[in-house]
Wavefront OBJ file of the C-alpha trace (Angstrom):
o trace
v 9.569 -9.273 -7.353
v 11.037 -6.259 -5.573
v 13.419 -9.174 -2.893
v 15.158 -10.295 -6.426
v 15.399 -6.544 -7.834
v 16.679 -5.863 -4.712
v 19.139 -8.820 -4.837
v 20.048 -7.786 -8.606
v 21.326 -4.698 -7.858
v 22.949 -5.798 -4.083
v 25.309 -8.356 -7.115
v 25.953 -4.946 -9.604
v 27.041 -2.975 -6.603
v 29.521 -5.842 -5.313
v 30.421 -7.116 -8.566
v 31.495 -3.045 -9.231
v 33.351 -2.945 -5.686
v 35.477 -6.026 -6.818
v 36.231 -4.282 -10.001
v 37.474 -1.090 -7.813
v 39.439 -3.308 -5.558
v 41.664 -4.968 -8.654
v 42.008 -1.848 -10.464
v 43.139 -0.655 -7.114
v 45.237 -3.491 -6.642
v 46.703 -3.830 -10.635
v 47.866 0.120 -10.247
v 49.590 0.041 -6.852
v 51.426 -3.387 -8.034
v 53.220 -0.284 -10.029
v 54.530 1.129 -6.868
v 58.135 0.769 -8.108
v 57.097 3.598 -10.352
v 56.618 5.954 -7.639
v 53.499 7.387 -5.872
v 53.279 10.230 -8.373
v 53.032 8.087 -10.957
v 50.078 5.904 -8.738
v 48.432 8.738 -8.456
v 48.044 9.864 -11.953
v 46.925 6.639 -13.174
v 43.947 6.751 -10.683
v 42.885 9.632 -11.755
v 42.600 9.026 -15.096
v 41.273 5.418 -14.662
v 38.641 6.085 -11.834
v 36.553 8.988 -13.925
v 36.971 6.495 -16.822
v 35.376 3.948 -14.944
v 32.531 5.681 -13.891
v 31.007 6.504 -17.067
v 30.872 2.411 -17.692
v 27.440 0.646 -17.715
v 28.235 -1.373 -14.744
v 29.055 1.823 -12.428
v 25.682 3.643 -13.507
v 22.521 3.125 -11.129
v 19.626 1.443 -12.580
v 16.890 3.443 -14.146
v 14.986 1.395 -15.850
v 11.524 2.119 -14.289
v 8.538 -0.567 -14.129
v 6.311 -0.991 -17.239
v 3.850 2.030 -17.689
v 5.678 4.194 -15.248
v 6.920 7.321 -17.090
v 8.673 10.174 -15.881
v 5.833 12.434 -15.474
v 4.314 9.934 -13.413
v 7.296 9.753 -11.060
v 7.481 13.259 -11.298
v 3.436 13.667 -10.165
v 4.808 10.932 -7.291
v 7.405 12.751 -5.688
v 4.841 15.883 -5.405
v 2.742 13.704 -4.020
v 5.257 12.504 -1.509
v 6.475 15.889 -0.606
v 2.529 17.088 -0.166
v 2.240 14.246 2.303
v 5.568 15.273 4.163
v 4.296 18.791 4.640
v 0.942 17.746 6.549
v 2.314 15.497 8.893
v 1.716 16.426 12.502
v 4.530 16.491 14.761
v 3.639 13.398 16.446
v 4.307 11.184 13.085
v -0.026 11.016 12.402
v -1.737 12.436 9.798
v -5.812 14.081 9.557
v -7.471 13.155 6.687
v -7.244 16.895 5.203
v -5.295 20.303 6.174
v -7.604 22.345 8.777
v -9.835 19.258 9.759
v -11.694 20.458 6.717
v -12.910 16.658 6.031
v -16.546 16.104 6.180
v -16.373 13.204 8.557
v -13.733 13.890 10.857
v -9.948 13.474 10.956
v -9.952 9.994 10.902
v -6.388 9.758 12.238
v -5.162 6.393 12.542
v -7.040 5.564 9.449
v -5.494 8.028 7.746
v -1.667 7.769 9.029
v -2.084 4.130 7.803
v -3.165 5.109 4.375
v -0.144 7.466 4.070
v 1.928 5.223 6.012
v 1.527 2.590 2.890
v 2.062 5.260 0.159
v 5.716 6.046 1.738
v 6.558 2.407 1.802
v 5.283 1.737 -1.809
v 7.490 4.594 -2.628
v 10.864 2.675 -1.302
v 11.105 4.195 2.266
v 11.692 1.584 4.973
v 12.484 1.878 8.596
v 16.175 1.672 7.678
v 16.260 2.966 4.221
v 15.376 6.007 1.890
v 14.999 9.892 2.652
v 12.056 9.045 4.946
v 12.992 6.042 7.327
v 12.979 8.335 10.250
v 9.318 9.013 9.855
v 8.850 5.123 9.074
v 9.904 4.733 12.207
v 7.442 7.257 13.488
v 4.446 6.485 11.716
v 5.167 2.900 13.579
v 5.690 4.253 16.763
v 2.400 6.876 16.930
v 0.319 3.485 15.255
v 1.841 1.527 18.289
v 1.106 4.217 20.943
v -2.697 4.476 19.904
v -3.123 0.731 20.187
v -5.360 0.002 23.005
v -4.834 -2.838 25.371
v -7.229 -5.378 23.537
v -6.310 -4.527 20.139
v -8.352 -2.022 18.377
v -6.978 1.631 16.794
v -9.401 4.226 17.720
v -10.212 7.240 15.388
v -10.766 10.527 16.957
v -14.180 10.285 16.382
v -14.862 6.701 16.957
v -17.546 6.509 14.286
v -15.711 4.212 12.066
v -12.909 2.360 14.417
v -12.428 -0.839 12.674
v -11.556 1.662 9.252
v -8.332 2.910 11.483
v -8.086 -0.856 12.875
v -7.589 -2.169 9.236
v -5.274 0.462 7.679
v -3.125 0.402 10.881
v -2.851 -3.126 11.027
v -1.688 -3.314 7.480
v 1.164 -1.064 7.902
v 2.504 -2.247 10.974
v 2.252 -5.826 9.264
v 4.408 -4.178 6.235
v 7.184 -2.778 8.467
v 7.195 -6.066 10.794
v 9.544 -7.776 8.708
v 11.783 -4.967 7.749
v 12.486 -3.674 11.866
v 16.189 -4.570 12.597
v 15.533 -3.957 15.758
v 14.544 -7.343 17.785
v 12.639 -5.173 20.816
v 10.818 -3.199 18.718
v 9.999 -6.259 16.252
v 8.436 -7.690 19.394
v 6.325 -4.874 20.206
v 4.944 -4.919 16.706
v 4.302 -8.752 17.090
v 2.434 -8.014 20.137
v 0.143 -5.895 18.903
v -0.497 -7.346 15.801
v -1.354 -10.351 18.026
v -3.999 -7.975 19.485
v -5.331 -6.974 16.701
v -5.800 -9.793 15.100
v -8.071 -11.342 17.891
v -9.862 -8.043 18.273
v -10.781 -8.631 14.311
v -11.913 -12.129 15.307
v -14.040 -10.929 18.240
v -15.385 -8.403 16.393
v -16.348 -10.535 13.235
v -20.499 -10.793 12.740
v -22.673 -14.193 13.003
v -22.717 -13.671 9.130
v -19.161 -13.184 8.721
v -18.828 -9.741 8.187
v -17.480 -6.679 10.034
v -18.963 -3.068 10.674
v -17.583 0.399 11.721
v -16.926 -0.261 15.198
v -16.447 -3.614 16.940
v -19.831 -3.661 18.581
v -22.241 -2.389 15.733
v -25.564 -4.436 15.048
v -24.884 -4.499 11.275
v -22.050 -5.686 9.019
v -21.170 -4.397 5.889
v -18.954 -5.314 2.634
v -16.519 -2.677 2.500
v -15.278 -3.342 5.816
v -14.922 -6.667 5.715
v -12.730 -6.399 2.909
v -10.064 -4.108 4.587
v -10.295 -6.689 7.485
v -9.836 -9.539 5.219
v -6.893 -7.728 3.783
v -5.488 -6.576 6.937
v -5.438 -10.284 7.765
v -3.970 -11.868 4.998
v -0.799 -9.044 5.805
v -0.461 -10.287 8.881
v -0.578 -13.878 8.122
v 2.264 -12.845 4.925
v 4.190 -11.489 8.073
v 4.305 -14.856 10.062
v 1.894 -13.623 12.467
v -0.935 -16.324 12.779
v -4.273 -16.159 11.558
v -7.105 -18.457 12.323
v -8.134 -19.760 8.849
v -11.931 -20.486 10.467
v -11.835 -16.284 10.282
v -10.795 -15.609 7.244
v -12.700 -18.388 5.648
v -16.154 -17.022 7.260
v -15.303 -13.630 5.887
v -14.948 -14.742 2.235
v -18.341 -17.084 2.577
v -20.152 -13.193 3.500
v -18.604 -12.087 0.209
v -19.960 -15.379 -1.426
v -23.401 -14.704 0.067
v -23.600 -11.138 -0.869
v -22.898 -11.572 -4.371
v -25.650 -11.368 -6.884
v -26.407 -13.745 -9.751
v -25.245 -11.090 -12.179
v -21.853 -10.278 -10.445
v -22.764 -7.405 -8.693
v -22.097 -7.416 -4.835
v -24.059 -6.069 -2.375
v -23.504 -3.498 0.499
v -24.883 -5.780 2.973
v -25.589 -9.427 2.761
v -29.112 -8.701 3.343
v -31.206 -8.879 0.171
v -32.946 -5.547 1.278
v -33.224 -3.342 -1.688
v -31.297 -0.213 0.468
v -28.330 -2.301 0.735
v -28.335 -2.911 -3.258
v -24.847 -3.798 -4.953
v -21.673 -0.654 -5.123
v -19.297 -0.830 -7.464
v -16.513 -0.470 -4.679
v -17.573 -3.297 -2.830
v -17.733 -5.399 -6.313
v -13.905 -4.377 -6.918
v -13.353 -5.108 -3.282
v -14.265 -8.461 -3.180
v -12.240 -9.430 -6.187
v -9.413 -8.503 -4.317
v -10.553 -10.469 -0.695
v -11.079 -13.557 -3.149
v -8.051 -13.499 -4.592
v -5.965 -12.736 -1.411
v -8.039 -15.737 -0.420
v -6.125 -17.512 -2.457
v -9.102 -18.554 -4.514
v -7.570 -17.867 -7.681
v -10.066 -19.887 -9.777
v -13.270 -18.937 -7.858
v -16.349 -19.354 -9.927
v -17.213 -16.017 -7.751
v -14.022 -14.028 -8.516
v -14.557 -14.873 -12.195
v -18.065 -13.709 -12.347
v -17.758 -10.593 -10.346
v -14.946 -9.656 -12.472
v -16.841 -9.995 -15.817
v -19.164 -7.697 -14.102
v -16.584 -5.730 -13.105
v -15.128 -5.312 -16.698
v -18.485 -4.944 -18.199
v -19.405 -2.193 -15.644
v -16.986 -0.411 -13.644
v -14.236 2.043 -15.334
v -11.551 4.140 -13.520
v -13.352 7.401 -12.833
v -11.749 9.841 -9.776
v -14.067 12.396 -9.560
v -17.475 11.102 -11.069
v -19.022 8.020 -8.637
v -19.961 8.044 -5.279
v -17.252 6.913 -3.015
v -14.203 7.399 -5.844
v -11.368 7.026 -3.649
v -12.715 3.567 -2.423
v -13.565 2.126 -5.897
v -10.504 3.413 -7.702
v -8.483 1.980 -4.467
v -9.790 -1.379 -5.179
v -10.486 -1.361 -8.615
v -6.557 -0.897 -9.353
v -5.644 -3.619 -6.789
v -8.216 -6.067 -8.658
v -6.623 -5.471 -11.994
v -3.331 -5.101 -10.899
v -3.338 -8.791 -8.943
v -5.100 -10.312 -12.013
v -2.560 -9.120 -14.372
v -2.639 -9.895 -18.147
v -3.346 -7.657 -21.133
v -5.535 -5.780 -19.210
v -3.204 -4.266 -17.125
v -0.919 -1.930 -19.252
v -3.899 -0.104 -20.849
v -5.860 0.135 -17.473
v -2.768 1.576 -15.636
v -2.356 4.216 -18.614
v -5.896 5.073 -18.469
v -5.365 5.651 -14.747
v -2.376 7.301 -14.204
v -3.412 9.600 -16.954
v -6.485 10.766 -14.795
v -4.305 11.201 -11.894
v -1.754 12.953 -13.744
v -4.527 15.311 -14.543
v -6.186 15.478 -11.580
v -3.468 16.563 -9.517
v -3.309 19.807 -8.174
v -0.296 22.301 -8.116
v 0.979 21.529 -4.600
v 0.657 18.009 -5.606
v -2.125 16.950 -3.733
v -5.068 15.279 -5.441
v -8.238 16.271 -3.959
v -11.658 14.673 -3.130
v -13.820 12.648 -4.831
v -17.084 14.793 -6.089
v -19.173 12.611 -4.117
v -20.694 14.141 -1.018
v -18.520 11.298 1.617
v -15.903 13.443 1.162
v -12.500 12.310 3.746
v -10.135 14.771 2.645
v -7.057 15.760 0.437
v -4.428 13.602 2.341
v -6.377 10.470 2.169
v -6.982 11.115 -1.618
v -3.140 11.621 -1.823
v -2.268 8.728 -0.146
v -4.703 6.356 -2.567
v -3.217 7.981 -5.490
v 0.072 7.330 -4.652
v -0.613 3.726 -4.004
v -1.904 3.070 -7.013
v 0.272 5.272 -9.232
v 3.060 2.991 -7.525
v 1.790 -0.429 -7.865
v 3.832 -1.161 -11.046
v 7.268 -0.924 -8.790
v 5.554 -4.104 -6.491
v 7.337 -3.131 -3.458
v 4.531 -4.286 -1.188
v 3.630 -7.635 -0.424
v -0.127 -6.773 0.767
v -0.329 -5.422 -3.046
v 1.964 -8.084 -4.895
v 0.206 -10.592 -7.732
l 1 2 3 4 5 6 7 8 9 10 11 12 13 14 15 16 17 18 19 20 21 22 23 24 25 26 27 28 29 30 31 32 33 34 35 36 37 38 39 40 41 42 43 44 45 46 47 48 49 50 51 52 53 54 55 56 57 58 59 60 61 62 63 64 65 66 67 68 69 70 71 72 73 74 75 76 77 78 79 80 81 82 83 84 85 86 87 88 89 90 91 92 93 94 95 96 97 98 99 100 101 102 103 104 105 106 107 108 109 110 111 112 113 114 115 116 117 118 119 120 121 122 123 124 125 126 127 128 129 130 131 132 133 134 135 136 137 138 139 140 141 142 143 144 145 146 147 148 149 150 151 152 153 154 155 156 157 158 159 160 161 162 163 164 165 166 167 168 169 170 171 172 173 174 175 176 177 178 179 180 181 182 183 184 185 186 187 188 189 190 191 192 193 194 195 196 197 198 199 200 201 202 203 204 205 206 207 208 209 210 211 212 213 214 215 216 217 218 219 220 221 222 223 224 225 226 227 228 229 230 231 232 233 234 235 236 237 238 239 240 241 242 243 244 245 246 247 248 249 250 251 252 253 254 255 256 257 258 259 260 261 262 263 264 265 266 267 268 269 270 271 272 273 274 275 276 277 278 279 280 281 282 283 284 285 286 287 288 289 290 291 292 293 294 295 296 297 298 299 300 301 302 303 304 305 306 307 308 309 310 311 312 313 314 315 316 317 318 319 320 321 322 323 324 325 326 327 328 329 330 331 332 333 334 335 336 337 338 339 340 341 342 343 344 345 346 347 348 349 350 351 352 353 354 355 356 357 358 359 360 361 362 363 364 365 366 367 368 369 370 371 372 373 374 375 376 377 378 379 380 381 382 383 384 385 386 387
C-alpha cells in the first residue's frame, strides 16, 4: 500500500514539474518584451502557482491518526534519538536500569523497526544515516554461524529474531549492491541458525540449545522468517509449517494458547501468546484457519488493550495491535482509538513510554519502540506489519 502512495506522490510532483517547465517556456517565449518584463511575469506567476493545491505537499493522515498522535510519535522518536549509543545501538533502558539486562540487539532491532515505520530508510528521511548505522551494528553483531547475541546471552533468540526482521526490511531498500550482498549473506545464515534451533516439537526457546521451547519465542521466529521470505530470501516451508503446528498443538479448546505445548498447568495459557498466535497463523497464510478464528473469538472476549495493568503489557499490546490491524474490518478503528488514547495518556514528558506494570520490566527504550510501532501501524509502511 505504501508503494502505491509513493507512486501517487511521485506522479503528483512530476506533474507539477511539467507545469512549471511549461509556464517558464510560455514566459520566455515573450523574450522580445525584454528580460525585465520576463522576470516580472515570473515573479508574479510563481508565488500564485505555489499556492495551488497541486504544489502543496500531501497532508492527509491515515484513518484514525490525529495531529495529537503525530506529535506523540515525533516526541517518541526524539526520545529514542537521544538514547542512541555511539555504535548505532540502543540498550533496553537508559543507564542500564531494566531488570533483565540491556538486550542490546533485541532493543536495537525494535528501535530500528520503529524508525522504519516512521518513514526513514537507508536513503530517505532525516534519520537515513542512522538507519545505515543500525544496519552496520547488526551486521557486525552477527556471528559466523548466524545468531545475534545479547550481551547477557540469556535470551539471545529474541535479539536474533528482531534483528533479522529489521535487516529483512532494509534489504530491499538498500541501494548499494555490496551492502545488499552482506545483508543477504547474514540473513541466509540467520535463517539457517533458526532452522537448526527449532525443537523437535517445532518451537523455539531463549537460546539455540535451550532444552525447552515456548510460544512467545516461536511467534517472533515465525514472523522474522516471514520477513525474510517476503524480502526474497529462501525460507524452507517445512520450518514454518512445523512452527505453525507447534501453535496448533498449544491451543486449548476455548481458543486460549498455552505458553508451552505441554499441558502441564505451569505452562498454561498466556494472553500475549494468544494474540501472537493469530499474527503467526496470518503470517503463514492461514487466513481462514479454524484455529485462527477460534483464538480470535477468545481474544475478542477476553483480551483488551491495557498498557500498564497486565503482565508483559508491552508484549501483549504489541501483538494484540498487530492482530487487530492485519484482520482489519470495522473493529480496527475502534480499537486504534482506544489504544492511541491510552498511549497518549501514558507518554511521559520527555517523550518516552514507561515500562509496563509487571515485574518483568524490560526498560523504557523497548517500551517506547513498541508504542511507536503500534501508533504507526496505520501508515502501513513496513511489509512485515502489512495486511
